[in-house]
DRENDRENMI-350246 format. One record per atom (N, C-alpha, C, O): residue number from 1; y negated, x, z negated. Coordinates in Angstrom, 1 decimal. Last residue first. Layout:
DRENDRENMI-350246
- NUM Y X Z
...
//
This chain:
DRENDRENMI-350246
- 81 -4.4 23.3 -2.7
- 81 -4.1 24.6 -3.3
- 81 -2.9 24.7 -4.0
- 81 -2.6 25.7 -4.5
- 80 -4.8 20.7 -1.1
- 80 -3.6 21.8 -0.8
- 80 -3.5 23.0 -1.6
- 80 -2.6 23.7 -1.4
- 79 -6.8 19.3 -2.8
- 79 -5.5 18.8 -2.6
- 79 -4.5 19.9 -2.3
- 79 -3.5 20.1 -3.0
- 78 -9.1 21.2 -2.3
- 78 -8.4 21.0 -3.5
- 78 -7.0 20.5 -3.7
- 78 -6.2 21.0 -4.5
- 77 -9.4 20.7 0.9
- 77 -8.8 22.1 0.0
- 77 -8.4 22.1 -1.6
- 77 -7.5 22.9 -2.1
- 76 -10.1 18.1 0.6
- 76 -8.8 18.3 1.2
- 76 -8.3 20.2 0.9
- 76 -7.1 20.6 0.8
- 75 -12.3 16.8 0.0
- 75 -11.6 17.0 -1.2
- 75 -10.1 17.5 -0.4
- 75 -9.1 17.1 -1.0
- 74 -14.1 14.6 1.4
- 74 -14.2 16.0 1.9
- 74 -13.1 17.3 0.6
- 74 -13.3 18.5 0.6
- 73 -12.9 12.3 1.6
- 73 -14.3 12.7 0.7
- 73 -14.1 14.0 0.8
- 73 -14.1 14.5 -0.3
- 72 -11.5 12.1 4.2
- 72 -12.5 11.3 4.3
- 72 -13.7 11.7 2.6
- 72 -14.9 11.3 2.5
- 71 -9.7 13.9 2.7
- 71 -10.4 14.4 4.0
- 71 -11.6 13.5 4.0
- 71 -12.7 14.0 3.9
- 70 -8.2 12.1 0.9
- 70 -9.1 13.2 0.7
- 70 -9.8 14.2 1.5
- 70 -10.5 15.2 1.1
- 69 -7.4 10.0 2.7
- 69 -8.8 9.7 1.5
- 69 -9.3 11.0 1.2
- 69 -10.5 11.3 1.2
- 68 -5.6 11.7 4.0
- 68 -6.5 10.8 4.9
- 68 -7.9 10.5 3.8
- 68 -9.0 10.8 4.0
- 67 -3.5 11.9 1.9
- 67 -4.6 13.0 2.6
- 67 -5.6 12.5 3.2
- 67 -6.7 13.0 2.9
- 66 -2.9 9.5 0.9
- 66 -3.9 10.3 0.1
- 66 -4.4 11.4 0.7
- 66 -5.5 11.9 0.4
- 65 -1.5 8.4 3.3
- 65 -2.7 7.6 2.9
- 65 -3.6 8.7 1.9
- 65 -4.8 8.8 2.1
- 64 0.7 10.3 3.5
- 64 -0.6 10.3 4.6
- 64 -1.6 9.9 4.2
- 64 -2.6 10.6 4.4
- 63 1.8 9.6 1.0
- 63 0.8 10.9 0.6
- 63 0.1 11.2 2.1
- 63 -0.7 12.1 2.2
- 62 2.5 7.2 1.8
- 62 1.5 7.2 0.9
- 62 1.0 8.5 0.9
- 62 -0.2 8.6 0.7
- 61 4.2 7.8 4.0
- 61 2.9 7.1 4.4
- 61 2.0 7.0 3.2
- 61 0.8 6.7 3.4
- 60 6.1 9.4 2.8
- 60 5.3 9.8 3.5
- 60 4.3 9.2 3.8
- 60 3.3 9.8 4.0
- 59 7.5 7.2 0.9
- 59 6.2 8.4 0.3
- 59 6.0 8.8 1.6
- 59 5.0 8.1 1.7
- 58 6.5 3.7 2.3
- 58 7.7 5.2 2.2
- 58 6.7 6.4 1.6
- 58 5.5 6.5 1.8
- 57 5.4 1.0 1.0
- 57 5.0 2.0 1.7
- 57 6.1 3.1 1.6
- 57 6.5 3.3 0.5
- 56 4.6 -1.3 -0.9
- 56 5.1 -1.5 0.0
- 56 5.0 -0.2 1.5
- 56 4.6 -0.5 2.6
- 55 3.2 -0.2 -2.8
- 55 2.2 -0.9 -2.1
- 55 3.0 -0.9 -0.6
- 55 2.5 -0.7 0.5
- 54 5.7 0.3 -5.0
- 54 4.5 -0.9 -5.4
- 54 3.5 -1.2 -3.9
- 54 3.1 -2.3 -3.8
- 53 6.5 2.4 -3.5
- 53 7.4 0.7 -3.5
- 53 6.4 0.0 -4.0
- 53 6.1 -1.0 -3.3
- 52 4.7 4.3 -3.9
- 52 5.0 3.9 -2.7
- 52 5.4 2.4 -2.7
- 52 4.9 1.5 -2.1
- 51 5.1 4.6 -6.7
- 51 3.7 4.1 -6.0
- 51 4.2 3.4 -4.9
- 51 4.1 2.1 -4.8
- 50 7.7 5.1 -7.0
- 50 7.4 4.0 -7.6
- 50 5.9 3.8 -6.9
- 50 5.6 2.6 -6.7
- 49 7.8 7.4 -5.7
- 49 8.6 6.8 -4.8
- 49 8.0 5.3 -5.6
- 49 8.0 4.3 -4.9
- 48 6.1 9.0 -7.1
- 48 5.5 9.2 -5.6
- 48 6.0 7.9 -4.9
- 48 5.3 7.2 -4.1
- 47 7.9 9.7 -9.3
- 47 6.3 9.0 -9.8
- 47 5.6 8.6 -8.0
- 47 4.5 8.0 -8.0
- 46 9.7 11.1 -8.2
- 46 9.5 9.8 -8.7
- 46 8.3 9.4 -9.3
- 46 8.3 8.2 -9.7
- 45 7.9 13.2 -7.3
- 45 8.8 12.3 -6.3
- 45 9.2 10.9 -6.5
- 45 9.3 10.0 -5.8
- 44 7.5 14.3 -9.4
- 44 6.5 13.9 -8.4
- 44 7.2 12.7 -7.6
- 44 6.8 11.6 -7.3
- 43 9.9 14.9 -10.4
- 43 9.3 14.1 -11.3
- 43 8.0 13.6 -10.5
- 43 7.6 12.5 -10.8
- 42 10.8 17.1 -8.6
- 42 11.2 15.8 -8.4
- 42 10.9 14.6 -9.5
- 42 11.6 13.5 -9.5
- 41 7.8 18.7 -7.3
- 41 9.2 18.7 -8.1
- 41 9.5 17.0 -8.4
- 41 8.7 16.1 -8.5
- 40 7.6 19.4 -3.7
- 40 7.3 18.7 -4.9
- 40 8.3 18.6 -5.9
- 40 9.5 18.5 -5.5
- 39 5.9 22.0 -1.6
- 39 7.0 21.6 -2.3
- 39 6.5 20.5 -3.8
- 39 5.5 20.6 -4.5
- 38 4.5 21.7 1.2
- 38 4.4 20.7 0.3
- 38 5.5 20.9 -0.8
- 38 6.0 19.8 -1.1
- 37 3.7 23.7 4.2
- 37 4.8 22.9 3.5
- 37 4.2 22.7 2.0
- 37 3.5 23.7 1.6
- 36 1.1 22.9 7.0
- 36 1.8 23.5 5.3
- 36 2.6 22.9 4.6
- 36 2.5 21.7 4.3
- 35 0.2 23.8 9.8
- 35 1.6 23.4 9.3
- 35 1.5 23.7 7.5
- 35 1.8 24.8 6.9
- 34 -2.1 23.2 12.1
- 34 -1.5 23.7 10.9
- 34 -0.6 23.5 10.0
- 34 -1.1 22.7 9.2
- 33 -3.3 23.2 15.4
- 33 -2.0 22.7 14.0
- 33 -2.1 23.7 13.2
- 33 -2.1 24.9 13.5
- 32 -6.0 22.5 17.4
- 32 -5.3 23.6 16.5
- 32 -4.5 22.8 15.9
- 32 -4.9 21.6 15.7
- 31 -7.5 21.0 18.4
- 31 -6.5 21.5 19.6
- 31 -5.7 22.4 18.4
- 31 -4.6 22.8 18.7
- 30 -9.0 20.0 16.5
- 30 -10.0 20.8 17.9
- 30 -8.7 21.3 18.5
- 30 -9.0 22.1 19.3
- 29 -6.5 19.9 14.7
- 29 -8.4 19.6 14.6
- 29 -8.7 20.3 15.6
- 29 -8.5 21.5 15.5
- 28 -3.8 18.6 12.9
- 28 -4.4 18.9 13.6
- 28 -6.1 19.1 13.8
- 28 -6.8 18.5 13.1
- 27 -1.6 19.6 10.2
- 27 -3.0 19.2 10.5
- 27 -3.3 19.5 11.8
- 27 -3.2 20.7 12.1
- 26 1.5 18.6 8.7
- 26 1.0 19.4 10.1
- 26 -0.2 18.3 10.3
- 26 -0.2 17.1 10.5
- 25 3.2 19.0 5.9
- 25 1.8 18.3 6.4
- 25 1.6 19.1 7.8
- 25 1.5 20.3 7.8
- 24 6.5 18.6 5.2
- 24 5.7 19.4 5.8
- 24 4.2 18.7 6.1
- 24 4.3 17.6 6.7
- 23 7.6 19.1 1.7
- 23 7.4 17.8 2.6
- 23 6.4 19.0 3.5
- 23 5.8 19.9 3.0
- 22 10.8 19.3 -0.4
- 22 9.7 19.8 0.8
- 22 9.3 19.0 1.6
- 22 10.0 18.3 2.3
- 21 11.5 18.9 -3.8
- 21 11.7 18.7 -2.2
- 21 10.5 18.8 -1.6
- 21 9.4 18.4 -2.0
- 20 13.3 20.3 -6.5
- 20 12.3 20.3 -5.8
- 20 12.5 19.9 -4.1
- 20 13.4 20.3 -3.3
- 19 15.3 21.6 -8.0
- 19 14.3 20.2 -8.5
- 19 13.5 20.0 -7.3
- 19 12.7 19.0 -7.5
- 18 18.2 23.1 -6.8
- 18 16.5 23.1 -7.0
- 18 15.9 21.6 -7.2
- 18 16.2 20.6 -6.6
- 17 20.8 22.1 -7.0
- 17 20.1 23.4 -7.8
- 17 18.7 23.5 -7.7
- 17 18.0 24.0 -8.7
- 16 21.0 20.2 -4.9
- 16 21.3 20.2 -6.6
- 16 20.5 21.5 -7.4
- 16 19.7 21.4 -8.3
- 15 20.3 21.6 -2.6
- 15 19.2 20.3 -3.2
- 15 19.5 19.4 -4.8
- 15 18.9 18.6 -5.5
- 14 22.2 23.4 -2.1
- 14 20.7 24.0 -2.4
- 14 20.0 22.5 -3.3
- 14 19.4 22.4 -4.4
- 13 24.1 21.8 -2.1
- 13 24.0 22.6 -3.0
- 13 22.9 23.0 -3.2
- 13 22.3 23.0 -4.4
- 12 23.3 20.2 0.3
- 12 23.7 19.9 -0.8
- 12 23.8 20.4 -2.0
- 12 23.5 19.7 -3.0
- 11 20.6 21.7 2.6
- 11 22.0 21.4 1.9
- 11 22.3 21.2 0.8
- 11 21.6 21.7 -0.1
- 10 17.8 19.7 4.1
- 10 18.7 21.0 2.8
- 10 20.1 20.5 2.5
- 10 20.6 19.4 2.2
- 9 16.7 18.4 5.8
- 9 17.5 19.1 6.1
- 9 18.2 20.6 5.2
- 9 18.8 21.6 5.4
- 8 14.3 17.1 5.4
- 8 15.9 16.1 4.7
- 8 17.0 17.2 5.3
- 8 18.1 16.9 5.2
- 7 11.3 17.0 4.8
- 7 12.5 17.6 5.3
- 7 13.4 17.1 4.7
- 7 13.4 16.8 3.5
- 6 8.8 14.3 5.7
- 6 10.0 14.8 4.7
- 6 10.4 15.8 5.1
- 6 10.0 15.9 6.3
- 5 5.9 14.8 7.0
- 5 7.3 14.6 7.8
- 5 7.9 15.3 6.3
- 5 7.6 16.4 5.8
- 4 2.6 13.6 8.0
- 4 3.6 14.2 6.8
- 4 5.1 13.7 7.5
- 4 5.3 12.8 8.3
- 3 -0.1 14.1 9.3
- 3 1.2 13.6 9.8
- 3 2.3 14.1 8.6
- 3 2.5 15.3 8.6
- 2 -3.2 13.6 10.6
- 2 -2.6 14.1 9.4
- 2 -1.0 13.5 9.8
- 2 -0.9 12.6 10.6
- 1 -5.7 14.4 12.7
- 1 -4.9 13.4 12.6
- 1 -4.0 14.4 11.5
- 1 -4.0 15.6 11.5
//
């Protein structure tokens, strides 16, 4: 199971000073969970937003689809580096 959750609890001054958004990826395998933070620069967020809109998804849904595809192609280690 893969779940992507956008972290929105960043204060406004911090959000303005940092051109990154953090996403947390929680993966569960055989009862074990692992959470990985995925900081993305604002340019990546913009590209993801455009791609997600073209697919009628939100950014979290698009990232989830990308991760599932990476897992299915045994490329998840490459993605999470």
